[in-house]
C-alpha positions in Angstrom: 0.0 0.0 0.0 1.4 3.5 -1.0 0.8 5.0 2.4 2.8 2.3 4.2 5.7 3.0 1.7 5.8 6.6 2.8 6.0 5.4 6.5 8.9 3.1 5.6 11.0 6.3 5.1 10.7 7.0 8.8 11.5 3.6 10.3 13.1 5.1 13.5 10.0 7.0 14.3 7.7 4.1 13.6 9.8 1.8 15.8 9.6 4.4 18.7 6.0 4.7 18.3 5.6 0.9 18.4 7.5 0.7 21.5 5.4 3.4 23.2 2.2 1.8 22.0 3.4 -1.6 23.3 4.0 -0.2 26.7 0.7 1.6 26.6 -1.1 -1.7 25.7 0.6 -3.4 28.6 -0.7 -0.7 31.0 -4.3 -0.9 29.6 -4.3 -4.8 29.7 -3.1 -4.8 33.2 -6.2 -2.7 34.4 -8.8 -5.6 33.9 -6.5 -8.0 35.8 -6.3 -5.5 38.7 -10.2 -5.0 38.4 -10.6 -8.8 38.7 -8.4 -8.9 41.8 -10.4 -6.1 43.4 -13.7 -7.9 42.9 -12.5 -11.5 43.7 -10.0 -10.7 46.5 -10.5 -7.2 47.6 -14.3 -7.5 47.9 -15.2 -11.2 48.0 -12.3 -12.2 50.2 -11.8 -9.0 52.2 -8.4 -8.4 50.8 -7.0 -11.9 51.8 -5.6 -13.8 48.9 -5.4 -17.2 50.7 -8.8 -18.7 51.6 -7.3 -20.8 54.3 -5.9 -17.6 55.9 -9.1 -15.8 55.5 -11.0 -18.7 57.3 -8.4 -18.6 60.1 -8.8 -14.7 60.5 -12.6 -15.2 60.6 -12.4 -18.0 63.2 -10.2 -15.8 65.5 -12.5 -12.9 65.1 -9.8 -10.6 63.5 -11.1 -7.2 62.1 -10.6 -7.6 58.4 -11.6 -4.0 57.4 -8.0 -2.6 57.8 -6.7 -5.5 55.8 -9.3 -5.0 53.1 -8.7 -1.3 52.8 -5.0 -1.7 52.6 -5.4 -4.2 49.7 -7.9 -2.0 47.9 -5.7 1.0 48.2 -2.6 -1.0 46.9 -4.5 -2.5 43.9 -6.3 0.7 43.3 -3.0 2.6 43.3 -1.6 0.3 40.8 -4.7 0.8 38.6 -4.2 4.5 38.9 -0.4 4.2 38.0 -1.2 2.0 35.0 -3.8 4.6 33.9 -1.5 7.5 34.3 1.3 5.5 32.4 -1.1 4.8 29.6 -2.0 8.5 29.3 1.7 9.6 29.3 2.7 7.0 26.7 -0.4 7.9 24.6 0.6 11.6 24.5 4.2 10.7 23.6 3.1 8.4 20.9 0.7 11.0 19.6 3.4 13.6 19.5 5.9 11.4 17.6 3.0 10.3 15.2 1.9 13.9 14.5 5.5 15.1 14.0 6.2 12.2 11.6 3.0 12.8 9.7 3.9 16.4 9.3 7.4 15.5 8.0 5.8 13.1 5.5 3.5 15.9 4.3 6.3 18.4 4.1 8.6 16.0 2.2 5.8 15.1 -0.3 5.1 18.7 -1.0 8.7 19.4 -1.5 9.2 16.5 -3.8 6.1 17.3 -5.8 6.8 20.9 -6.1 10.4 20.1 -7.3 9.1 17.6 -9.8 6.3 19.9 -11.2 8.8 22.8 -11.6 11.1 20.6 -13.6 8.1 19.5 -15.8 8.0 20.9 -19.4 4.7 22.3 -20.6 3.9 18.9 -22.1 3.7 17.3 -18.6 1.8 20.3 -17.2 -0.8 19.9 -19.9 -0.9 16.2 -19.5 -1.9 16.3 -15.7 -3.6 19.8 -15.9 -2.9 22.6 -13.4 -6.1 21.9 -11.5 -5.1 18.3 -10.9 -1.6 19.1 -9.8 -3.0 21.7 -7.3 -5.3 19.0 -6.0 -2.6 16.4 -5.6 -0.3 18.9 -3.9 -3.0 20.0 -1.4 -5.8 17.6 -0.8 -4.0 14.4 -1.6 -0.9 15.3 0.5 -3.0 16.4 3.4 -5.0 13.1 3.2 -1.9 11.1 3.2 -0.4 13.1 6.1 -3.5 12.6 8.2 -3.7 8.8 7.4 0.1 8.3 8.2 -0.6 9.9 11.6 -3.6 7.7 12.3 -1.8 4.6 11.0 1.0 5.2 13.5 -1.4 5.9 16.3 -4.2 3.4 15.6 -3.3 0.8 13.1 -0.1 -0.1 14.9 -1.9 -0.1 18.2 -4.9 -2.1 17.3 -3.0 -5.4 16.6 -1.0 -5.0 19.7 -4.2 -4.5 21.7 -6.1 -7.3 20.0 -3.2 -9.8 20.3 -2.7 -8.9 24.0 -6.4 -9.2 24.5 -6.5 -12.7 23.0 -3.7 -13.8 25.2 -5.4 -12.6 28.3 -8.8 -14.2 27.2 -7.1 -17.6 26.8 -5.4 -17.1 30.3 -8.6 -16.1 32.0 -11.1 -18.6 30.5 -10.2 -20.4 27.2 -13.8 -22.0 27.2 -15.4 -18.8 26.2 -12.8 -17.9 23.6 -15.2 -19.1 20.7 -17.4 -16.1 21.4 -14.6 -13.7 20.7 -13.4 -15.6 17.5 -16.9 -15.5 16.1 -17.2 -11.7 17.0 -13.9 -11.0 15.2 -14.9 -13.0 12.1 -18.1 -11.1 11.8 -16.2 -7.7 12.2 -13.6 -8.6 9.5 -16.4 -9.9 7.1 -18.3 -6.5 7.4 -15.1 -4.6 6.6 -14.2 -6.8 3.6 -17.7 -6.4 2.0 -17.6 -2.7 2.6 -14.2 -2.5 1.0 -15.3 -4.4 -2.1 -18.1 -1.9 -2.8 -16.5 1.4 -1.7 -12.9 1.2 -3.0 -13.7 1.7 -6.8 -15.9 4.7 -5.7 -13.0 6.3 -3.7 -10.8 6.2 -6.9 -13.6 7.9 -8.9 -14.0 10.5 -6.1 -10.5 11.8 -6.4 -11.0 12.3 -10.2 -14.3 14.1 -9.6 -12.6 16.4 -7.1 -10.1 17.3 -9.9 -13.0 17.9 -12.2 -14.7 20.3 -9.8 -11.5 22.2 -9.2 -10.9 22.4 -12.9 -14.4 23.8 -13.7 -14.1 26.3 -10.8 -10.6 27.5 -11.8 -11.6 27.8 -15.4 -14.7 29.9 -14.5 -12.8 32.2 -12.2 -10.0 32.8 -14.8 -12.5 33.5 -17.5 -15.0 35.4 -15.3 -14.9 38.5 -17.5 -15.7 36.4 -20.7 -18.5 34.6 -18.8 -20.2 37.9 -17.8 -19.6 39.5 -21.2 -21.6 36.8 -22.9 -24.2 36.4 -20.2 -23.1 32.8 -19.6 -23.4 32.7 -15.9 -26.3 30.3 -16.0 -24.3 28.0 -18.3 -21.3 28.0 -16.0 -23.5 27.5 -12.9 -25.1 24.4 -14.6 -21.6 23.1 -15.6 -20.3 23.5 -12.0 -23.5 22.1 -10.6 -23.2 18.9 -12.8 -19.7 18.4 -11.6 -20.7 19.0 -8.0 -23.7 16.6 -8.3 -21.4 13.8 -9.6 -19.0 14.3 -6.6 -21.9 14.6 -4.2 -23.5 11.4 -5.4 -20.3 9.5 -5.2 -19.6 10.8 -1.6 -23.1 10.0 -0.5 -22.7 6.4 -1.7 -19.3 6.0 0.2 -20.5 7.7 3.2 -23.8 5.7 3.4 -21.8 2.5 3.0 -19.3 3.5 5.7 -22.2 4.7 7.9 -23.3 1.0 8.1 -20.0 0.1 9.7 -20.3 1.7 13.0 -23.8 0.5 14.0 -22.8 -3.0 12.9 -19.7 -3.0 15.0 -21.7 -1.7 18.0 -24.2 -4.4 17.5 -21.4 -7.1 17.4 -20.0 -5.7 20.7 -23.2 -5.7 22.4 -24.2 -9.2 21.3 -20.8 -10.3 22.3 -21.2 -8.8 25.8 -24.5 -10.5 26.1 -23.2 -13.9 25.0 -20.3 -13.6 27.5 -22.5 -12.6 30.4 -25.0 -15.5 29.5 -22.4 -18.2 29.3 -20.1 -16.7 31.9 -22.9 -16.5 34.5 -23.5 -20.2 34.0 -19.8 -20.8 34.8 -20.1 -18.5 37.9 -23.2 -20.5 39.0 -21.3 -23.7 38.5 -18.3 -22.5 40.4 -16.0 -22.9 37.4 -15.5 -19.1 37.0 -15.2 -16.2 39.4 -17.1 -13.0 39.1 -13.9 -10.9 38.7 -12.8 -13.2 35.9 -16.1 -12.7 34.1 -15.7 -9.0 34.4 -12.1 -9.2 33.1 -13.2 -11.5 30.3 -15.9 -9.0 29.1 -13.3 -6.2 29.3 -10.7 -8.2 27.2 -13.4 -9.1 24.7 -14.3 -5.5 24.2 -10.6 -4.7 23.9 -10.2 -7.2 21.1 -13.4 -6.0 19.3 -12.3 -2.3 19.9 -9.0 -3.1 18.2 -10.9 -4.5 15.2 -13.2 -1.5 15.3 -10.1 0.9 15.3 -8.8 -0.9 12.2 -12.3 -0.6 10.7 -12.4 3.2 11.3 -9.1 3.7 9.8 -10.0 1.5 6.9 -12.6 4.1 5.9 -9.7 6.5 5.0 -7.2 4.1 3.9 -8.8 3.4 0.4 -8.9 7.2 -0.3 -5.3 7.6 0.9 -4.2 4.7 -1.3 -5.7 6.4 -4.3 -4.1 9.7 -3.3 -0.7 7.9 -2.9 -1.0 6.4 -6.3 -1.9 9.8 -7.8 1.1 11.4 -6.2 3.4 8.4 -7.2 2.2 9.0 -10.7 3.4 12.5 -10.7 6.7 11.7 -9.0 7.4 8.9 -11.3 6.9 10.9 -14.5 10.2 12.0 -15.8 10.3 15.4 -17.6 10.7 15.2 -21.3 13.0 18.2 -21.3 15.9 17.2 -18.9 19.5 18.4 -18.4 22.3 16.3 -19.9 24.6 14.3 -17.6 27.6 16.3 -18.7 26.2 19.8 -19.7 28.3 22.1 -21.9 28.8 25.5 -20.1 27.9 28.7 -22.0 28.8 32.0 -20.5 25.9 34.2 -19.8 28.1 37.2 -19.1 29.8 37.2 -22.5 30.0 40.7 -24.2 28.7 39.6 -27.5 25.1 38.7 -28.3 24.0 35.0 -28.6 23.9 33.3 -32.0 20.7 31.3 -32.2 20.0 28.9 -35.0 17.3 26.6 -36.1 18.5 23.7 -38.1 15.7 21.9 -40.0 13.5 22.0 -37.0 10.1 20.1 -36.9 7.8 20.0 -33.9 4.4 18.7 -32.8 2.9 19.1 -29.4 1.5 15.6 -29.2 2.6 12.5 -30.9 -0.6 12.2 -32.9 -1.1 16.0 -33.4 -0.6 18.0 -36.5 2.9 19.6 -37.0 3.2 23.0 -35.4 6.6 23.5 -37.3 7.9 21.8 -40.3 11.6 22.0 -41.4 12.2 25.4 -40.1 15.8 26.8 -40.5 17.1 30.3 -39.9 19.9 32.1 -37.9 19.7 35.0 -35.5 23.1 36.5 -35.5 24.7 38.2 -32.5 23.8 41.9 -32.1 21.1 41.8 -34.7 17.3 41.9 -34.5 15.5 39.0 -36.0 11.6 39.5 -36.4 9.1 36.6 -36.8 5.8 37.3 -38.5 3.0 35.3 -39.8 -0.8 34.7 -39.5 -2.4 33.3 -36.4 -1.5 29.7 -35.7 1.6 29.8 -38.0 3.9 28.7 -35.1 5.5 32.0 -34.1 5.2 31.5 -30.3 6.3 27.9 -30.8 9.7 29.2 -32.0 10.2 31.1 -28.8 9.1 28.1 -26.6 11.7 26.0 -28.3 14.5 28.6 -27.8 13.5 28.8 -24.0 13.4 24.9 -24.2 10.0 24.6 -22.8 9.8 21.8 -25.3 12.4 19.9 -27.3 12.1 19.7 -31.2 10.6 16.5 -32.6 13.3 16.6 -35.3 16.3 18.9 -36.1 18.1 21.1 -33.6 18.2 24.5 -32.0 21.6 25.8 -31.2 23.0 28.6 -29.0 26.5 29.7 -30.2 26.7 26.4 -32.2 25.8 24.2 -29.2 22.6 22.1 -29.3 20.3 23.4 -26.6 19.8 19.8 -25.4 23.6 19.8 -24.5 23.1 22.8 -22.2 21.8 22.8 -18.7 18.4 24.6 -18.6 19.7 27.1 -16.0 22.7 28.0 -18.2 20.5 28.4 -21.3 17.9 30.7 -19.6 20.7 32.8 -18.0 21.5 33.9 -21.5 17.8 34.8 -22.3 15.4 37.5 -21.4 11.9 36.4 -22.1 8.7 38.4 -22.3 5.7 36.1 -22.8 2.7 36.8 -24.9 0.5 36.8 -21.8 2.3 38.8 -19.1 2.2 37.4 -15.6 3.3 39.3 -12.5 3.8 37.8 -8.9 2.2 39.0 -5.8 4.6 41.5 -4.2 5.8 45.0 -5.2 6.8 46.7 -8.5 10.4 46.4 -7.3 10.2 42.8 -6.3 8.6 41.9 -9.8 11.3 43.7 -11.7 14.1 42.4 -9.6 12.7 38.9 -10.3 14.6 39.0 -13.5 17.9 39.9 -11.7 18.1 39.5 -7.9 21.1 41.6 -7.8 19.7 44.6 -9.7 20.0 47.9 -7.9 17.5 50.7 -7.9 19.4 52.5 -10.8 19.0 49.4 -13.0 15.5 48.8 -12.2 14.6 52.4 -12.9 16.5 52.2 -16.2 14.6 49.1 -17.3 11.3 50.7 -16.3 12.2 53.8 -18.4 13.0 51.8 -21.5 9.7 49.9 -21.1 7.8 53.2 -20.7 6.6 52.1 -17.3 8.5 54.5 -15.0 5.9 57.3 -15.3 2.9 55.3 -14.2 5.0 53.5 -11.5 6.1 56.8 -10.0 2.5 58.1 -10.2 1.1 55.1 -8.1 1.1 55.5 -4.3 4.3 53.9 -3.0 6.2 54.1 -6.3 8.6 51.2 -6.7 7.1 49.8 -3.5 3.5 49.9 -4.8 1.8 46.6 -4.2 1.1 44.2 -7.2 -1.7 41.7 -6.8 -1.4 38.1 -7.7 -1.2 37.8 -11.4 -0.9 41.6 -11.7 -4.7 42.0 -11.5 -4.6 45.5 -10.0 -2.9 47.0 -13.0 -4.1 47.4 -16.6 -3.1 44.9 -19.4 -0.7 47.4 -21.0 1.0 48.2 -17.6 1.3 44.5 -16.8 3.0 44.0 -20.2 5.4 46.9 -19.7 6.4 45.6 -16.2 7.1 42.2 -17.7 9.2 43.8 -20.4 11.1 45.7 -17.8 11.6 42.4 -15.9 13.4 40.9 -18.9 15.3 44.1 -19.7 16.9 44.5 -16.2 18.7 41.1 -16.8 20.6 42.5 -19.7 20.9 39.0 -21.3 22.6 38.1 -24.4 19.4 37.5 -26.2 15.9 39.0 -25.8 12.8 37.0 -26.7 9.7 39.2 -27.2 6.7 36.9 -27.9 4.2 39.2 -29.4 4.2 41.5 -26.3 4.0 44.8 -28.2 0.5 44.0 -29.4 -0.7 44.6 -25.9 0.5 48.2 -26.0 -1.1 51.2 -27.7 0.6 52.6 -30.8 2.2 55.6 -29.0 3.7 53.4 -26.3 4.8 50.7 -28.8 6.7 53.4 -30.8 8.3 54.8 -27.7 9.5 51.3 -26.4 10.8 50.5 -29.8 12.7 53.8 -29.9 14.4 53.2 -26.5 15.2 49.5 -27.0 18.1 49.6 -29.4 20.3 51.7 -27.1 19.4 49.4 -24.1 20.0 46.1 -26.1 23.0 47.2 -28.0 25.1 44.2 -28.7 22.5 41.6 -27.7 20.4 39.5 -30.0 16.7 40.4 -30.3 14.2 38.0 -31.5 10.9 39.7 -31.9 7.5 37.9 -32.6 4.9 40.5 -33.8 1.5 40.8 -35.4 2.1 44.4 -36.5 4.3 44.9 -39.6 5.2 48.4 -38.3 6.9 46.8 -35.3 9.3 44.8 -37.4 10.0 47.1 -40.3 13.5 48.0 -39.1 14.5 44.5 -38.2 17.8 43.2 -39.7 16.1 40.0 -40.9 12.5 38.9 -40.9 11.3 35.3 -40.9 7.8 34.7 -42.3 6.0 31.6 -41.2 3.0 30.3 -42.8 1.3 27.0 -41.5 4.4 26.1 -39.6 6.8 26.5 -42.6 9.2 29.2 -43.5 7.6 31.3 -46.3 10.4 33.7 -46.6 13.5 35.2 -44.9 15.0 38.6 -45.6 14.6 42.4 -45.0 11.4 44.2 -45.4 12.4 45.3 -49.0 13.5 41.8 -50.1 10.3 40.2 -48.7 8.1 42.7 -50.4 9.6 41.6 -53.6 10.0 37.9 -53.1 7.4 36.7 -50.5 3.7 36.7 -51.2 2.7 35.7 -47.7 4.6 38.8 -46.4 3.2 41.0 -49.0 -0.4 40.0 -48.1 0.3 40.7 -44.3 2.0 44.0 -45.1 -0.7 45.3 -47.6 -3.4 44.5 -45.0 -1.7 46.9 -42.5 0.4 49.4 -44.5 -0.5 52.0 -47.1 1.0 52.3 -50.5 2.9 55.4 -49.5 4.6 53.4 -46.6 5.5 50.6 -49.0 7.1 53.1 -51.3 9.1 54.6 -48.5 10.1 51.8 -46.1 12.4 52.3 -43.2 15.9 51.4 -44.0 17.5 48.2 -42.4 19.0 49.1 -39.1 16.9 52.3 -39.0 15.0 53.7 -36.1 12.9 51.0 -34.5 10.8 53.7 -32.8 9.9 55.6 -36.0 6.1 55.3 -36.5 4.8 54.4 -39.8 2.3 56.7 -41.6 -0.5 54.2 -40.8 0.2 54.8 -37.2 0.2 58.6 -37.7 -2.8 58.7 -39.9 -4.4 55.2 -40.3 -7.5 56.4 -42.1 -5.8 59.1 -44.3 -7.9 61.8 -42.7 -5.1 64.0 -41.6 -5.6 63.2 -38.0 -2.6 61.7 -36.1 -3.2 58.4 -34.5 -1.4 59.7 -31.3 -3.8 62.6 -30.9 -6.5 60.6 -29.1 -4.1 59.9 -26.3 -3.2 63.6 -25.6 -4.6 64.9 -22.3 -5.2 61.2 -21.1 -3.1 58.8 -19.2 -1.7 55.9 -21.1 -4.2 53.6 -19.2 -7.2 55.8 -20.3 -6.1 55.6 -23.9 -7.5 52.5 -25.6 -5.0 49.7 -25.7 -5.3 50.0 -29.5 -2.9 47.3 -30.5 -4.4 44.6 -28.1 -5.4 41.5 -30.1 
């Protein structure tokens, strides 16, 4: 069983708990013996153990009260001592069990987090974020609690039951068949319940994942849900998932609810049987009253041990399923792994990185359509390489392969001539500054989010990166400035502000290569132009790979790669592509005017120079930037947002 395997990693603590529980069981099993002595000797024989001596005392007219009280106090004191010892040992065993369970939970969370962080996007998508969250919280907590219960109860129950059996055989073997029959009934009930409930427990964990997935999806897309008036649909979808979980839980809970009354019935019938047959023994003189009381107590101890195992068995199936789910994650090897002997590439080299795609093909799943097919190009050090193409052409996939979120299905991607698969992921990413298509900020402050890109960055570097990203103005305008709070995911700033902060986070690293994954489209045209104007000076010497939707963003790039349905449709400068690449011509003509095409920006020119379509998109003599005058950048429409 998976839970037992986790306990096996803490053998010392388990052995200590077993010792404490063994001593505790000894104390508890001694109490019925002492009770029997009080009844048979202390009360029936006035505290005199030898019947001949008792007869002599009575014949001599000796006052037996002092003798009786002394005996009762002595045996009663031993009972109190046994009870106190049992309590102390129980507390100690509980402390060690709880501490060990907490350690198991901590270690599982650490291992799970480390493994998930090492996963590529393929493994994340395979399990789903909602399922991984459930496994790291609910499943780990369940295993932690069950491990604690196993140490305190499951280890204790056999000790108690075996000790009870021994004492029953010593007290009166003739009535042992009653206990054997009761134990057989108890285990039969447990086995039947397990057969019906175990499959449902496995289903229950999957249904919990489903509820979490639906809730998480609804919360993440709440604005879309409201915009399309789909609240009712989402409520029904969540209700359907909840109903399935509820029905499964009701089935298992009802089945398990049958256990406790059955156990109590068995215990009561056992007590009645023992009293019935034991009373006949007392009447016949073959059994003393104290022995009967002790026998009843030991029988209850044995059944109680079985009952404890039955109670824990309610949680064991779920915990076993949870352990299997965790083991599934921990046993999954990331598809993107570091080599055993990685080649080191310096991230502090003065020159930019040379990044090359060599006949690269890639598909996200083995049976999926190719996202890229035979893609080849080179981004030379210190140059700007732009990647354009229609939606779904594979532009973002290029960036993901450079960041090694995935490995190519065929071909290779190299950095300074070294296959990325021969580099450690830490070394590779130390050379890159990545701005994702969908910006994400962490809960903290503006400063902590920018410094996330470079922990050693000082205030001057952070302010410089913010200025290049055109974010310094709105940061200083916020209360707290650099220390202004940022909510989880950056929900308390606008989309454009969030994107600019994400840019600043990459810029502050001053890496050898910048990867901009269509991040300029979240900015309005004015801010887009300002960032492009400031970027060349900041990124001088570094390689810039720029994925973009707007042709105006990439006009001044040294080379432009045009993708169409995952294939390279053309590579060259703007002028060259306008002459040789129909796919590029179609994109350009859909965004630029004939005048712009007749007067393109020279290669290596000003990235920040706006095109005439940005200045006057409708040809009406009104500059595009005019609507933003007198407004904050946030009030201006994020015109380039897709």
